[in-house]
Structure formats: structure tokens, C-alpha cells
C-alpha positions, 0 to 999 in steps of 0.5 A: 535838669542840666546837660549830659555829655559823653567823655572819657576817664583817661586814667581807666580808658573808659566811657563816662557821661557827665551831667553838668549843671550851671550854677548860675541859674539851674542851681539856685532855689534848692536845686544843687540839693536836688542834684546832690540827691539824684547823685546819691540816690542813684549811687545807692543802687546796684541794678542793671538800669541805673548807671554807676555813679563815679564821682561828683564834684564842682568847679566855679561855675558848674556842679557835675555828676561823672557816670558810667555809660549805658546804650539803649540796646543794653537797657532794652536787653535787661528789660527783656531779661528781667521780664523773662526771669520774672515769667520763668519764677527765677 
């Protein structure tokens, strides 16, 4: 659902991912509500495998979510660490 672009937060000098939904088609029939629920759900958690939501907003043609960037290698490492901790009883 939507397209994701790599961007940069110029004020804080950090990489971001921007998920964009077009208001023509993609956000009809409740899609806009699902998009907002997705952003709210992701922002409710603090977990290494869930991105941080920095901003949600809209323009005349799009609704967007700006979020942190996670590399696949980082996700794989956090999965390995969690598995190791659960085996060790931590």
C-alpha cells in the first residue's frame, strides 16, 4: 500500500523513509483511515523491529508518513540478539 522513498530530514540531518499514498484511488474506500491507523499503530510501540514515526501529513494530492530508516542488516542483528536473549532467559 503506497510507495516508499528514501529522504533526508534536513533540519536534523538524519535519513528518513517517506511513505506516500495518492489521494486519487489509493486512499478511497477507507484507505485513508487504514493509512492513519498504520501510522498510529507503529508510533505506539518502541521496538527495534518497528520504525519510529516522525511525522504524518498531507498535501493536496498525497498523504504521507515520515519514518526512521532501518537497514536489513540492523533488523537481522536485532532478531539474532532477541533470540539469544530468549534462549538465555534474559
